DOMISE-121625 format. One record per atom (N, C-alpha, C): x, y, z; residue in three letters. Coordinates in steps of 0.001 Angstrom, whole numbers, padded with zeros to 6 digits, always signed. Layout:
<nodes>
XYZALA ...
</nodes>
This chain:
<nodes>
+118554+090671+094367MET +118954+089432+095018MET +118396+088241+094250MET +119216+087218+094091ARG +118773+085988+093470ARG +118920+084858+094472ARG +117968+083952+094465THR +118042+082759+095298THR +118061+081553+094379THR +119197+080855+094365LEU +119360+079673+093517LEU +119301+078443+094407LEU +118317+077605+094180VAL +118132+076371+094942VAL +118665+075225+094096VAL +119684+074537+094586VAL +120320+073445+093844VAL +119998+072134+094550VAL +119437+071195+093814THR +119016+069932+094421THR +119110+068819+093391THR +118913+067609+093833GLY +118922+066451+092947GLY +118883+065178+093763GLY +118764+064027+093110PRO +118802+062767+093853PRO +120127+062634+094605PRO +120107+061939+095708GLY +121320+061760+096489GLY +122452+061176+095655GLY +123635+061771+095762GLY +124779+061284+095028GLY +124901+061810+093612GLY +124009+062711+093209ALA +124064+063226+091839ALA +125133+064295+091668ALA +125610+064874+092769GLY +126613+065933+092676GLY +126056+067322+092887GLY +124857+067437+093502ALA +124235+068743+093681ALA +125070+069654+094578ALA +125683+069103+095625SER +126486+069938+096524SER +127691+070522+095804SER +128319+069744+094935THR +129456+070254+094159THR +129004+071339+093192THR +127857+071133+092544VAL +127327+072139+091623VAL +126981+073416+092386VAL +126403+073289+093580ALA +126068+074464+094376ALA +127329+075242+094745ALA +128367+074526+095184ALA +129618+075196+095549ALA +130245+075875+094335ALA +130248+075198+093183ALA +130817+075778+091974ALA +130031+077008+091522ALA +128722+076974+091703THR +127891+078115+091322THR +128182+079315+092208THR +128278+079099+093522ALA +128599+080193+094433ALA +129966+080789+094109ALA +130946+079942+093800LEU +132281+080424+093463LEU +132259+081225+092167LEU +131514+080773+091170ALA +131434+081502+089903ALA +130805+082881+090099ALA +129779+082981+090927LEU +129168+084284+091202LEU +130146+085205+091919LEU +130890+084646+092871ALA +131887+085445+093580ALA +132986+085905+092629ALA +133436+085020+091727ASP +134463+085393+090743ASP +133969+086506+089828ASP +132649+086555+089603ALA +132072+087605+088754ALA +131857+088908+089504ALA +132221+088925+090783GLY +132121+090148+091562GLY +130799+090364+092263GLY +129950+089358+092309ARG +128655+089504+092972ARG +128763+089061+094429ARG +128136+089787+095353PRO +128084+089309+096738PRO +127204+088073+096818PRO +127719+086988+097385VAL +126996+085727+097372VAL +127259+084978+098666VAL +126234+084262+099107THR +126339+083396+100281THR +125942+081991+099879THR +126779+081015+100220LEU +126422+079608+100049LEU +125780+079142+101343LEU +124514+078764+101262LEU +123752+078324+102426LEU +123626+076814+102377LEU +124044+076143+103439THR +124098+074689+103427THR +123900+074145+104835THR +123613+072860+104926THR +123492+072214+106239THR +124716+071361+106557THR +125688+071337+105661SER +126898+070549+105903SER +128117+071345+105445SER +129245+071049+106006THR +130474+071760+105664THR +130881+071433+104231THR +131152+072448+103394PRO +131566+072176+102012PRO +132815+071304+101955PRO +132876+070468+100934ALA +133989+069525+100813ALA +135291+070215+100404ALA +135218+071391+099772VAL +136419+072127+099373VAL +136850+073002+100548VAL +137972+072707+101182PRO +138321+073371+102443PRO +138451+074885+102343PRO +139044+075410+101241ASP +139288+076841+101181ASP +138167+077620+100490ASP +136997+076994+100307LEU +135881+077704+099673LEU +135470+078918+100489LEU +135486+078785+101814ALA +135061+079892+102670ALA +135961+081121+102536ALA +137168+080946+101961GLY +138026+082097+101740GLY +137611+082932+100544GLY +136806+082367+099649ALA +136365+083083+098453ALA +134878+083399+098466ALA +134117+082649+099245VAL +132655+082785+099277VAL +132207+082809+100733VAL +131202+083616+101015THR +130602+083556+102345THR +129807+082262+102468THR +130193+081429+103419VAL +129529+080142+103627VAL +128777+080203+104949VAL +127500+079905+104895ARG +126660+079878+106111ARG +126152+078460+106280ARG +126681+077775+107293THR +126249+076411+107585THR +125198+076462+108688THR +124008+075989+108371VAL +122885+076035+109302VAL +122751+074680+109974VAL +122886+074666+111295ALA +122687+073448+112088ALA +121354+073558+112815ALA +120535+072495+112817PRO +119195+072592+113401PRO +119173+073005+114865PRO +120020+072393+115707ALA +119937+072665+117143ALA +120225+074135+117481ALA +121325+074730+117010PRO +121548+076144+117315PRO +120463+077058+116775PRO +119938+076743+115580ALA +118875+077578+115017ALA +117627+077518+115885ALA +117273+076324+116374LEU +116112+076194+117242LEU +116333+076940+118559LEU +117530+076840+119111GLU +117830+077541+120358GLU +117686+079052+120180GLU +118170+079566+119061SER +118080+080997+118806SER +116632+081449+118675SER +115833+080681+117910ALA +114420+081049+117743ALA +113675+080960+119065ALA +113959+079920+119858TRP +113293+079742+121146TRP +113650+080879+122102TRP +114930+081222+122136ALA +115361+082287+123037ALA +114708+083613+122687ALA +114410+083820+121410GLY +113820+085087+120999GLY +112351+085224+121323GLY +111654+084094+121590HIS +110206+084170+121781HIS +109715+083509+123065HIS +110545+082713+123730ALA +110087+082002+124921ALA +109687+082967+126033ALA +110436+084050+126203GLU +110111+084997+127275GLU +108746+085627+127054GLU +108434+085978+125810GLN +107138+086563+125496GLN +106006+085573+125773GLN +106193+084321+125363LEU +105155+083324+125588LEU +104992+083020+127072LEU +106091+082970+127808ALA +106006+082701+129242ALA +105256+083808+129966ALA +105421+085053+129521ALA +104711+086168+130145ALA +103219+086104+129866ALA +102852+085594+128682LEU +101441+085503+128325LEU +100753+084340+129032LEU +101486+083282+129293VAL +100916+082100+129949VAL +101754+081792+131193VAL +101538+082552+132273PRO +102411+082418+133448PRO +102297+081078+134158PRO +101247+080306+133873VAL +101111+079022+134563VAL +102053+077968+133986VAL +102664+078270+132831LEU +103584+077325+132214LEU +105018+077650+132594LEU +105795+076606+132823THR +107227+076774+133026THR +107933+076260+131783THR +108439+077192+131002LEU +109058+076831+129737LEU +110548+076547+129941LEU +111090+075534+129256PRO +112511+075217+129421PRO +113383+076288+128777PRO +114622+076423+129231PRO +115541+077346+128573PRO +115923+076842+127198PRO +116463+077734+126366SER +116793+077355+124993SER +117807+076217+124930SER +118674+076123+125935SER +119694+075072+125938SER +119113+073692+126225SER +117818+073620+126579SER +117210+072339+126943SER +116152+071866+125959SER +115867+072658+124922VAL +114824+072244+123980VAL +115384+071183+123040VAL +114536+070257+122636LEU +114941+069160+121751LEU +114510+069468+120320LEU +115420+069331+119343PRO +115044+069569+117945PRO +113968+068592+117478PRO +113008+069101+116739LEU +111938+068291+116172LEU +112275+067911+114732LEU +111709+066821+114228PRO +111865+066524+112804PRO +111351+067697+111972PRO +112099+068070+110962GLY +111707+069193+110118GLY +112288+070523+110539GLY +112967+070574+111703VAL +113490+071857+112162VAL +114610+072341+111261VAL +115300+071437+110555ALA +116354+071870+109626ALA +115763+072732+108516ALA +114588+072339+107986GLU +113950+073133+106948GLU +113517+074489+107492GLU +112995+074503+108724VAL +112597+075771+109337VAL +113814+076678+109508VAL +114933+076101+109943ALA +116145+076888+110152ALA +116651+077469+108836ALA +116636+076668+107767LEU +117066+077176+106468LEU +116155+078292+105986LEU +114860+078117+106166LEU +113905+079130+105724LEU +114106+080433+106482LEU +114316+080330+107785ALA +114548+081534+108582ALA +115826+082249+108140ALA +116876+081485+107830GLU +118126+082107+107379GLU +117961+082714+105993GLU +117206+082061+105108LEU +116920+082640+103801LEU +116194+083971+103943LEU +115234+084016+104860SER +114492+085253+105096SER +115416+086351+105600SER +116359+085993+106473ARG +117294+086989+107001ARG +118213+087505+105901ARG +118706+086593+105053LEU +119619+086999+103991LEU +118912+087848+102933LEU +117599+087661+102779ALA +116860+088433+101780ALA +116968+089932+102055ALA +117116+090296+103322ALA +117206+091713+103685ALA +118577+092302+103384ALA +119572+091459+103113THR +120931+091949+102883THR +121200+092268+101419THR +120371+091767+100518GLY +120577+092024+099100GLY +121605+091133+098439GLY +122136+090160+099142THR +123135+089262+098575THR +122471+088135+097802THR +123168+087635+096776ASP +122712+086411+096131ASP +122907+085247+097096ASP +122017+084270+097014VAL +122110+083086+097875VAL +122063+081846+097003VAL +123032+080973+097182VAL +123001+079652+096568VAL +122711+078659+097682VAL +121562+078032+097604LEU +121140+077094+098638LEU +121433+075675+098196LEU +122347+075020+098911ASP +122575+073586+098721ASP +121459+072882+099484ASP +120364+072590+098765ALA +119126+072155+099414ALA +119080+070675+099722ALA +120132+069934+099389GLY +120129+068511+099704GLY +119297+067716+098720GLY +118912+066475+099082PRO +118138+065615+098181PRO +116831+066263+097752PRO +116298+065780+096648LEU +115129+066391+096019LEU +113934+066485+096959LEU +113606+065408+097660ASP +112442+065441+098550ASP +112631+066465+099669ASP +113849+066608+100158GLN +114123+067603+101196GLN +113961+069018+100643GLN +114391+069232+099404ALA +114281+070557+098797ALA +112822+070941+098563ALA +112017+070001+098039THR +110610+070335+097809THR +109865+070519+099131THR +110260+069768+100175ALA +109652+069974+101489ALA +109956+071373+101999ALA +111172+071855+101765LEU +111531+073215+102175LEU +110691+074248+101439LEU +110548+074075+100116LEU +109765+075033+099336LEU +108284+074987+099694LEU +107807+073828+100145ALA +106396+073692+100528ALA +106124+074187+101938ALA +107166+074341+102745LEU +106987+074636+104169LEU +106214+075925+104452LEU +106524+077059+103806PRO +105785+078280+104151PRO +104284+078143+103972PRO +103870+077564+102846HIS +102439+077407+102600HIS +101808+076451+103615HIS +102466+075309+103855ALA +101899+074326+104778ALA +101828+074879+106199ALA +102886+075557+106630ALA +102897+076091+107992ALA +101820+077151+108177ALA +101672+078025+107198ARG +100664+079077+107337ARG +099246+078508+107227ARG +099092+077414+106489TRP +097775+076761+106461TRP +097421+076247+107846TRP +098367+075571+108506TRP +098100+075066+109849TRP +097874+076202+110843TRP +098647+077263+110728LEU +098457+078388+111636LEU +097090+079034+111421LEU +096634+079040+110169ALA +095303+079591+109900ALA +094205+078725+110512ALA +094437+077386+110576GLN +093441+076535+111226GLN +093433+076755+112738GLN +094636+076978+113317LEU +094732+077171+114762LEU +094267+078556+115190LEU +094493+079548+114345ALA +094108+080920+114687ALA +093501+081576+113454ALA +092242+081228+113130PRO +091595+081817+111957PRO +091370+083318+112161PRO +091081+084050+111084PRO +090930+085501+111193PRO +089942+085952+112261PRO +088829+085228+112423ARG +087843+085667+113414ARG +088396+085564+114841ARG +089261+084559+115074LEU +089869+084442+116401LEU +090863+085570+116627LEU +091582+085956+115603ARG +092547+087044+115741ARG +091839+088365+115994ARG +090721+088571+115311VAL +089942+089788+115560VAL +089429+089803+116996VAL +088933+088651+117463LEU +088440+088556+118838LEU +089558+088870+119830LEU +090755+088353+119579ALA +091870+088609+120478ALA +092218+090088+120511ALA +092142+090758+119356SER +092452+092189+119310SER +091428+092991+120100SER +090144+092623+119964VAL +089101+093334+120702VAL +089246+093110+122199VAL +089512+091871+122592ARG +089661+091561+124019ARG +090873+092263+124616ARG +091929+092418+123808ALA +093128+093076+124315ALA +092868+094538+124639ALA +091903+095157+123939LEU +091585+096556+124204LEU +090772+096735+125472LEU +090139+095677+125934THR +089227+095803+127081THR +089732+095098+128329THR +090937+094479+128243ARG +091448+093742+129396ARG +092853+094234+129725ARG +093160+094241+130987THR +094491+094669+131422THR +095476+093516+131451THR +094989+092289+131525LYS +095857+091121+131585LYS +095478+090152+130469LYS +096435+089707+129655PRO +096096+088812+128554PRO +095573+087473+129050PRO +094605+086945+128293GLY +094051+085644+128634GLY +094507+084579+127658GLY +093790+083450+127678ALA +094207+082309+126865ALA +094110+082606+125373ALA +093054+083324+124964VAL +092885+083617+123541VAL +094021+084501+123046VAL +094298+085555+123805GLU +095382+086451+123405GLU +096718+085708+123381GLU +096919+084823+124353ALA +098172+084059+124406ALA +098311+083154+123187ALA +097211+082503+122787ALA +097260+081615+121630ALA +097582+082388+120354ALA +096927+083552+120186VAL +097178+084346+118988VAL +098600+084889+118986VAL +099087+085316+120150ALA +100464+085794+120236ALA +101454+084682+119909ALA +101161+083456+120338ALA +102043+082325+120026ALA +102086+082069+118522ALA +100923+082159+117870VAL +100885+081979+116414VAL +101714+083059+115729VAL +101575+084297+116190GLY +102365+085379+115615GLY +103849+085167+115800GLY +104238+084631+116955ALA +105652+084360+117209ALA +106181+083294+116259ALA +105360+082260+116022VAL +105778+081207+115092VAL +105912+081777+113678VAL +104965+082603+113261GLU +105032+083208+111928GLU +106289+084061+111781GLU +106620+084829+112823ALA +107809+085676+112771ALA +109078+084838+112706ALA +109115+083750+113457ALA +110301+082899+113453ALA +110465+082170+112125ALA +109341+081852+111488LEU +109387+081096+110244LEU +109968+081917+109103LEU +109688+083218+109097GLY +110161+084040+108001GLY +109376+083743+106737GLY +109978+083975+105597ALA +109295+083779+104324ALA +110292+083356+103263ALA +109805+082609+102289LEU +110640+082194+101176LEU +110788+083370+100216LEU +112003+083722+099802PRO +112169+084805+098834PRO +111353+084539+097578PRO +110876+085612+096968ALA +110039+085469+095774ALA +110849+084893+094611ALA +110198+084049+093844ASP +110757+083496+092604ASP +112132+082850+092784ASP +112257+081858+093649PRO +113543+081151+093723PRO +113818+080383+092434PRO +115086+080348+092039GLU +115486+079598+090846GLU +115872+078189+091282GLU +115138+077195+090827VAL +115404+075816+091219VAL +116159+075121+090095VAL +117363+074650+090411HIS +118222+073982+089437HIS +118353+072513+089843HIS +118001+071623+088936LEU +117972+070188+089216LEU +119216+069517+088654LEU +119949+068824+089515VAL +121153+068108+089110VAL +120824+066617+089070VAL +121056+066004+087914LEU +120677+064607+087711LEU +121910+063762+087395LEU +121887+062490+087802PRO +122963+061567+087422PRO +122670+060951+086064PRO +123676+060525+085322PRO +123441+059915+084002PRO +123075+058438+084116PRO +122034+058154+084890ASP +121602+056775+085092ASP +120080+056739+085140ASP +119470+055567+085307PRO +118000+055472+085217PRO +117235+056293+086246PRO +117890+056844+087251ARG +117170+057682+088213ARG +116785+059034+087624ARG +117402+059418+086513ALA +117272+060787+086017ALA +115841+061142+085625ALA +115212+060335+084763LEU +113881+060691+084267LEU +112838+060702+085380LEU +112761+059681+086272PRO +111798+059777+087375PRO +112029+061007+088256PRO +113296+061364+088482ALA +113567+062547+089296ALA +113103+063814+088595ALA +113311+063894+087279LEU +112839+065055+086520LEU +111323+065184+086611LEU +110621+064070+086443ARG +109154+064116+086487ARG +108668+064493+087884ARG +109276+063919+088904ARG +108848+064227+090274ARG +109123+065684+090612ARG +110290+066171+090204ALA +110630+067567+090477ALA +109695+068512+089726ALA +109451+068232+088445GLY +108588+069108+087668GLY +107179+069175+088225GLY +106623+068016+088592THR +105258+067984+089126THR +105184+068647+090498THR +106119+068302+091395GLY +106095+068881+092730GLY +106287+070376+092714GLY +107243+070852+091931LEU +107460+072294+091851LEU +106273+072999+091206LEU +105686+072372+090180GLY +104511+072969+089559GLY +103370+073137+090538GLY +103176+072139+091389LEU +102131+072232+092401LEU +102383+073414+093331LEU +103652+073715+093604LEU +104008+074827+094482LEU +104091+076166+093749LEU +103861+076145+092430GLY +103880+077382+091663GLY +105230+077756+091095GLY +106187+076808+091079HIS +107528+077085+090557HIS +107795+076215+089329HIS +108705+076691+088488ALA +109169+075908+087353ALA +110668+075701+087487ALA +111171+074655+086859LEU +112608+074411+086879LEU +113323+075484+086072LEU +114398+076041+086667ALA +115198+077027+085944ALA +116187+076348+085007ALA +116722+075194+085405SER +117653+074474+084540SER +117782+073043+085014SER +118295+072205+084138VAL +118589+070808+084444VAL +120041+070557+084086VAL +120768+069934+085001VAL +122180+069623+084800VAL +122357+068111+084838VAL +123034+067582+083853LEU +123398+066170+083849LEU +124856+066095+084286LEU +125094+065601+085494ALA +126424+065650+086104ALA +127093+064276+086071ALA +128397+064333+086304ARG +129210+063111+086367ARG +129134+062298+085074ARG +129153+063018+083945VAL +129120+062365+082645VAL +130526+061884+082310VAL +130645+060616+081992LEU +131959+060042+081685LEU +132349+060342+080236LEU +133616+060641+079995PRO +134079+060855+078612PRO +134164+059524+077878PRO +134197+059575+076551PRO +134336+058325+075785PRO +135629+057597+076154PRO +135540+056300+076242ALA +136716+055498+076577ALA +136545+054108+075983ALA +137663+053395+075874ALA +137627+052046+075314ALA +137255+051045+076390ALA +136795+049884+075955GLY +136478+048823+076899GLY +134989+048600+077029GLY +134631+047368+077369GLU +133211+046999+077463GLU +132493+047778+078552GLU +133150+047949+079721TRP +132513+048681+080833TRP +132223+050113+080414TRP +133191+050781+079808ALA +133019+052170+079398ALA +131934+052296+078336ALA +131885+051339+077400ARG +130842+051388+076372ARG +129465+051217+076994ARG +129366+050357+078019GLY +128088+050186+078698GLY +127631+051462+079369GLY +128555+052160+080038ARG +128210+053435+080674ARG +127837+054485+079633ARG +128572+054502+078527ALA +128273+055477+077476ALA +126889+055229+076881ALA +126557+053953+076664ASP +125226+053627+076132ASP +124137+054077+077106ASP +124361+053855+078405GLN +123375+054281+079399GLN +123218+055794+079405GLN +124333+056522+079313GLN +124259+057982+079265GLN +123472+058451+078046GLN +123649+057783+076905ASP +122909+058161+075704ASP +121416+057936+075887ASP +121052+056837+076541VAL +119636+056561+076798VAL +119049+057642+077703VAL +119793+058038+078729VAL +119305+059080+079648VAL +119158+060410+078921VAL +120142+060774+078097ARG +120049+062026+077332ARG +118780+062034+076477ARG +118554+060940+075772ALA +117389+060870+074887ALA +116093+060954+075682ALA +116051+060286+076842ALA +114840+060310+077664ALA +114554+061714+078182ALA +115586+062419+078622LEU +115396+063778+079131LEU +114934+064719+078025LEU +115551+064601+076854ARG +115133+065460+075749ARG +113713+065127+075312ARG +113363+063838+075356GLY +112000+063460+075025GLY +110986+063996+076009GLY +111431+064262+077243ALA +110545+064833+078261ALA +110568+066355+078257ALA +111243+066944+077275GLY +111231+068401+077152GLY +112358+069101+077868GLY +113338+068369+078401ALA +114459+068980+079110ALA +115695+068957+078220ALA +116426+070057+078230THR +117694+070130+077510THR +118784+070398+078539THR +119361+069343+079115PRO +120307+069551+080211PRO +121667+070032+079733PRO +122312+070841+080566THR +123736+071092+080387THR +124479+069925+081034THR +125696+069688+080597GLU +126418+068515+081083GLU +127692+068920+081812GLU +127987+068180+082875VAL +129214+068360+083642VAL +129966+067036+083606VAL +131204+067073+083113ALA +131994+065844+083011ALA +132422+065365+084384ALA +132510+064065+084530ASP +133000+063483+085774ASP +134511+063723+085879ASP +135001+063701+087100ALA +136429+063896+087357ALA +136953+062679+088105ALA +138250+062422+088019PRO +138778+061241+088699PRO +138693+061322+090216PRO +138539+062540+090752ARG +138420+062689+092199ARG +137605+063941+092495ARG +137108+064051+093710SER +136368+065238+094115SER +137309+066434+094163SER +136826+067643+093828PRO +137708+068817+093842PRO +138245+069072+095245PRO +139562+069312+095319ALA +140216+069514+096609ALA +140541+070968+096877ALA +140465+071822+095849ASP +140751+073240+096054ASP +139930+074057+095052ASP +140090+075383+095113LEU +139277+076258+094274LEU +139572+076077+092794LEU +140832+075873+092443ASP +141169+075698+091029ASP +140520+074438+090469ASP +140527+073364+091224GLU +139893+072129+090754GLU +138379+072286+090675GLU +137804+073063+091593LEU +136358+073304+091544LEU +136003+074127+090315LEU +136815+075146+090012ARG +136566+075942+088806ARG +136729+075095+087552ARG +137720+074215+087563ALA +138003+073408+086375ALA +136854+072475+086008ALA +135982+072148+086959LEU +134831+071280+086663LEU +133831+071949+085729LEU +133809+073295+085750ARG +132815+074047+084969ARG +131396+073555+085286ARG +131135+073452+086584ALA +129857+072884+087036ALA +128850+073936+087458ALA +129199+075219+087378ALA +128277+076265+087839ALA +127064+076357+086923ALA +125891+076560+087522VAL +124681+076792+086735VAL +124550+078289+086484VAL +123888+078636+085417ALA +123665+080043+085097ALA +122528+080584+085953ALA +122754+081754+086550ALA +121689+082399+087323ALA +120700+083019+086346ALA +119539+082435+086243ARG +118543+082924+085294ARG +117155+082619+085819ARG +116191+083476+085526PRO +114832+083218+086021PRO +114214+082016+085330PRO +113421+081288+086075ALA +112701+080155+085502ALA +111500+080675+084708ALA +111065+079936+083712PRO +109851+080356+082995PRO +108654+080361+083933PRO +107837+081380+083806ALA +106686+081520+084703ALA +105593+080526+084327ALA +105048+079851+085330LEU +103910+078977+085098LEU +102635+079810+085082LEU +101675+079467+084244PRO +100410+080214+084251PRO +099701+080065+085594PRO +099155+081163+086099LEU +098445+081126+087371LEU +097075+080479+087183LEU +096648+079623+088121PRO +095305+079043+088013PRO +094236+080131+088043PRO +093407+080180+087026ALA +092333+081171+086948ALA +091139+080526+086258ALA +089914+080791+086749PRO +088739+080159+086133PRO +088503+080668+084721PRO +088057+079766+083864ARG +087680+080161+082513ARG +086379+079460+082143ARG +085645+080089+081263ARG +084359+079552+080840ARG +084530+078229+080091ARG +083594+077318+080314SER +083538+076076+079543SER +082071+075738+079328SER +081817+074695+078595ASP +080426+074304+078331ASP +079733+073963+079647ASP +078721+074728+079994GLY +077922+074434+081179GLY +078561+074831+082490GLY +079634+075615+082478GLY +080239+076011+083748GLY +081596+076658+083564GLY +082523+076267+084427TRP +083864+076856+084416TRP +084902+075748+084610TRP +086128+076073+084218GLU +087252+075174+084434GLU +088386+075928+085119GLU +089118+075210+085948LEU +090299+075755+086613LEU +091455+074804+086321LEU +092525+075326+085713SER +093679+074496+085368SER +094847+074809+086297SER +095416+073763+086888VAL +096572+073873+087776VAL +097763+073227+087082VAL +098786+074001+086697PRO +099938+073397+086003PRO +100647+072376+086882PRO +100827+071170+086344LEU +101554+070096+087033LEU +102458+069408+086020LEU +103559+070056+085615PRO +104411+069481+084564PRO +104790+068029+084843PRO +104660+067198+083811HIS +105060+065784+083822HIS +104125+064891+084645HIS +103078+065427+085234ALA +102156+064575+086001ALA +101445+063613+085056ALA +101206+062395+085542GLY +100512+061399+084747GLY +099124+061121+085304GLY +098334+060416+084532ARG +097003+060039+085005ARG +097141+059082+086193ARG +096282+059259+087179GLY +096322+058426+088366GLY +097387+058844+089371GLY +098106+059940+089108GLU +099167+060393+090005GLU +098792+061640+090792GLU +097554+062100+090628VAL +097123+063339+091281VAL +095884+063044+092109VAL +095837+063586+093326GLU +094643+063463+094168GLU +094001+064832+094334GLU +092687+064844+094497LEU +091954+066103+094599LEU +090805+065953+095582LEU +090718+066874+096522THR +089557+066966+097413THR +089186+068432+097549THR +087978+068665+098018ARG +087547+070031+098315ARG +087252+070136+099802ARG +087816+071183+100404TRP +087584+071442+101823TRP +087111+072884+101956TRP +085781+073062+102154GLY +085238+074407+102279GLY +085486+075217+101027GLY +086219+076308+101168ASP +086511+077197+100047ASP +087890+076938+099446ASP +088421+075741+099636GLU +089736+075404+099107GLU +089680+074116+098306GLU +090524+074052+097269LEU +090821+072790+096601LEU +092143+072284+097151LEU +092180+071039+097582VAL +093408+070450+098097VAL +093914+069471+097050VAL +095086+069801+096476VAL +095665+069016+095395VAL +096919+068325+095913VAL +097039+067035+095631GLY +098214+066277+096036GLY +098893+065664+094826GLY +100223+065769+094791ALA +101001+065183+093699ALA +102466+065142+094112ALA +103191+064150+093637ALA +104637+064016+093865ALA +104982+064060+095348ALA +104122+063483+096169GLY +104388+063433+097601GLY +104101+064709+098335GLY +103523+065716+097667LEU +103204+067002+098281LEU +101701+067228+098240LEU +101261+068190+099029ARG +099847+068558+099033ARG +099750+070072+099222ARG +098872+070706+098441ARG +098718+072156+098517ARG +097245+072517+098506ARG +096878+073492+099333ALA +095513+074010+099372ALA +095432+075264+098519ALA +094531+075258+097533LEU +094355+076398+096633LEU +093037+077090+096976LEU +093089+078322+097495PRO +091841+079036+097796PRO +091057+079311+096517PRO +089762+079081+096566LEU +088905+079362+095424LEU +088482+080823+095437LEU +088322+081400+094244ASP +087856+082789+094178ASP +086348+082832+094468ASP +085781+084027+094679PRO +084352+084110+095070PRO +083404+083422+094108PRO +083743+083405+092815LEU +082873+082736+091847LEU +082842+081237+092089LEU +084008+080612+092148LEU +084066+079159+092255LEU +083650+078663+093635LEU +083690+079509+094650ARG +083209+079095+095967ARG +081724+078766+095932ARG +081013+079373+095010ARG +079567+079166+094895ARG +079234+078128+093837ARG +080222+077303+093523CYS +080033+076255+092529CYS +080385+074903+093135CYS +079954+073867+092475THR +080296+072509+092886THR +081255+071901+091862THR +082121+071021+092335VAL +083059+070329+091455VAL +082328+069178+090776VAL +082410+069140+089459THR +081714+068081+088716THR +082672+067067+088105THR +083957+067361+088099GLY +084905+066409+087525GLY +086297+067010+087448GLY +087267+066170+087167ALA +088652+066619+087036ALA +089429+065594+086228ALA +090452+066059+085528SER +091300+065156+084751SER +092643+065823+084518SER +093649+065012+084248VAL +094979+065517+083898VAL +095054+065603+082383VAL +095275+066805+081864THR +095408+067000+080426THR +096885+066923+080028THR +097139+066436+078831GLU +098500+066247+078305GLU +099398+065551+079324GLU +098964+064409+079854PRO +099732+063739+080915PRO +101138+063351+080476PRO +102079+063454+081418GLY +103451+063046+081171GLY +104279+064032+080387GLY +103735+065186+080061THR +104461+066185+079278THR +104730+067422+080133THR +105625+068314+079679PRO +105840+069553+080429PRO +104594+070432+080506PRO +103625+070208+079614GLN +102391+071015+079616GLN +101274+070374+080437GLN +101539+069290+081139ALA +100488+068606+081898ALA +099868+069545+082922ALA +098567+069410+083117ALA +097852+070254+084078ALA +096646+069482+084599ALA +096267+069778+085822LEU +095030+069247+086394LEU +093913+070224+086063LEU +092923+069773+085311THR +091790+070619+084944THR +090582+070191+085767THR +090059+071115+086568VAL +088925+070853+087449VAL +087711+071577+086885VAL +086599+070869+086794ARG +085387+071430+086211ARG +084368+071767+087310ARG +083692+072913+087137PHE +082729+073420+088112PHE +081413+073753+087420PHE +080351+073675+088201THR +079054+074146+087747THR +078384+074902+088883THR +077460+075789+088546ALA +076811+076635+089546ALA +076062+075794+090569ALA +076193+076141+091846ASP +075491+075468+092934ASP +074119+076120+093104ASP +073020+075397+092850PRO +071685+076008+092939PRO +071391+076600+094308PRO +071993+076065+095368ASP +071716+076577+096707ASP +072409+077906+096982ASP +073342+078320+096118GLN +074089+079544+096386GLN +073959+080579+095271GLN +073157+080270+094250TRP +072971+081219+093156TRP +071512+081689+093132TRP +071273+082982+092957PRO +069886+083461+092799PRO +069223+082828+091578PRO +067910+082689+091643ALA +067187+082002+090572ALA +067371+082668+089223ALA +067397+084027+089195ASP +067514+084688+087894ASP +068892+084450+087262ASP +069954+084410+088123LEU +071286+084127+087587LEU +071376+082688+087106LEU +070725+081754+087837LEU +070713+080371+087392LEU +070012+080226+086049LEU +068934+080954+085893ALA +068216+080899+084612ALA +069080+081454+083483ALA +069771+082549+083747ALA +070642+083113+082723ALA +071786+082158+082391ALA +072300+081494+083418GLU +073378+080537+083203GLU +072884+079355+082380GLU +071663+078899+082672ALA +071111+077784+081908ALA +070876+078176+080452ALA +070550+079457+080219ALA +070281+079910+078859ALA +071550+079948+078030ALA +072739+080020+078672ARG +073987+080020+077924ARG +074174+078660+077295ARG 
</nodes>
């Protein structure tokens, strides 16, 4: 199974590219589902491709109906509303898409996700980690162990068991993001392209993903006239900027009108190739002068664009409007952070390098002496 996530700045043509990609996979004989939150613009696409349109309200009703009875039984003093009366919360669209992605993962079909604007797509990819971080704060492992022990000694569940069961219900409803999604970025041939590339590269890098491809869409063919020459000059500037940033985009020519049928959609030649993205190096401690370093890949990140804090045994890194908690390994948990910097800023190789040194309060004296002797 492959999961292709297609996104880009609003109006770049990502939805058309997603539809064309799903159609190309279907034409090649692969089982494929186009997953979207809006009805595809090509009316007869559903005749060639399985189209799954996810609406937030029905998805929330379905998830609520599946777990409300269990929660009501655990907390009988609460009167929970029926699924037809619950109000959608902000962000429920991302939860609904994630749950449907998890369901489709069990079918073995390829999925092309029309993920909408770039910020919405990165929020979706960040959701599993963020949600599980919050659930871990609400029900840490020691509380779950306590609930399991209490359940063995009590005939009626109490508040602790109810809270842990509620967390489990949320985790089950959330599902999981399929491993190694292919993220394809669709850019317009205008000044929005380079900032979008940098934001996408940095945000995805923070989440542990790399871009699988970059598409420059709605490229105008050469034409006479001052207006056309101005557009052509702008497209050339964008091409040069993207290549200078390490991206080699494929190009999709603009059309006089939006595709109205399958033949016109095929004629655009807008499908992206299903291919794995290059793997980013995993953050791992390495020896440095007087301690250790941990590098977190953040492609295209610049100096002053990354925030860093430490919370207990985690490093919390923020970039491109996202934030991720990175658990420290047992070695670095016993160290203190002495500094951090972005290396090779603004390039595809940019990374946040965090420096550590041994914490005297957590290291035995003989190990500290040996460390000092190095």
